[in-house]
C-alpha positions in Angstrom: 14.9 0.3 -13.2 11.8 0.2 -11.1 10.3 2.0 -8.1 9.5 0.7 -5.0 7.6 1.3 -1.7 8.1 -0.9 1.4 4.7 -0.1 3.2 3.5 -0.9 6.7 0.1 -0.8 8.1 -2.5 -1.4 10.9 -5.4 -2.6 9.2 -8.3 -2.6 11.4 -11.1 -4.2 9.2 -9.8 -7.1 7.0 -12.8 -7.5 5.1 -13.0 -4.0 4.0 -9.6 -4.0 3.4 -9.5 -7.0 1.2 -12.5 -5.2 -0.8 -10.2 -2.1 -1.2 -7.4 -4.2 -2.6 -9.9 -5.7 -5.1 -11.0 -2.2 -6.3 -7.8 -0.7 -6.2 -5.9 -3.6 -8.5 -7.4 -2.8 -12.0 -6.5 0.8 -11.5 -3.0 0.0 -10.2 -2.5 -2.3 -13.1 -3.2 0.8 -15.6 0.0 2.5 -13.9 2.1 -0.2 -14.2 1.9 -1.3 -10.7 2.1 -4.3 -8.7 2.7 -6.1 -5.3 5.6 -8.0 -4.9 5.6 -9.0 -1.1 2.6 -8.9 0.9 2.8 -10.1 4.9 0.2 -10.6 7.3 2.4 -9.6 10.5 1.1 -11.3 14.1 3.6 -9.9 16.3 6.0 -6.7 16.0 9.3 -7.4 17.4 10.7 -3.8 17.3 9.2 -0.8 15.9 10.8 2.3 15.6 8.3 4.6 17.3 6.2 1.6 18.6 4.0 1.8 15.4 1.1 -1.1 15.7 1.4 -2.8 12.4 0.1 -5.7 11.1 0.3 -5.7 7.2 3.8 -5.2 5.4 4.1 -5.3 1.5 6.2 -4.0 -1.3 4.6 -1.7 -4.1 6.6 -1.8 -7.3 6.1 0.6 -10.2 7.9 1.5 -13.3 9.1 4.7 -12.4 8.4 7.4 -9.4 6.3 9.4 -11.6 3.8 6.4 -12.3 3.8 6.0 -8.4 2.7 9.8 -8.0 0.1 9.5 -11.0 -1.4 6.1 -9.5 -1.8 8.0 -6.0 -3.3 11.3 -7.4 -5.6 9.4 -9.7 -9.4 10.5 -9.4 -10.8 6.8 -9.5 -8.1 5.6 -6.7 -9.0 8.4 -4.7 -12.6 7.3 -4.7 -11.6 3.8 -4.0 -9.4 5.1 -1.1 -12.1 7.3 0.6 -14.3 4.5 0.1 -12.6 1.4 1.6 -9.3 2.4 2.7 -9.8 5.3 5.0 -12.4 2.8 6.8 -10.2 0.0 7.3 -6.6 1.3 8.0 -5.6 3.2 11.0 -2.0 3.6 10.5 0.2 3.7 7.1 3.9 4.0 7.5 6.2 4.3 4.2 9.3 2.2 5.9 11.4 3.0 2.5 11.1 4.2 -0.9 13.6 3.7 -3.7 14.9 2.8 -7.1 15.1 -0.3 -7.7 17.1 -2.8 -10.4 
C-alpha cells in the first residue's frame, strides 16, 4: 500500500516552478516519493471555491510518514523557500489517501 496526494496549484512563474521541480526531485527520491500524473490545465470548468488552478498532479509515497518526513526535511524546506514560494500563488490538496 502507498500514500498519495492529489494536488492542484496556481503556478505564476513556470520557469521558477520548473527549477523547483528539478531541485526537489533528488530529495523526493530519498523519501521514496514520485509523481504519478502531472497535468498543465488550460481551463477549469468547475472549482468548489473558485480556485484559479493551472497545474494538477498526484504525488505518491511509500507511506504517510514518508510524505510527512519529506515535507519536513530541512533540505526540502530550503528548496521550497527558494523556488516554490516565489512561483506558486495557490496550493490546494484535493485529496489524500492510502492507495493499493
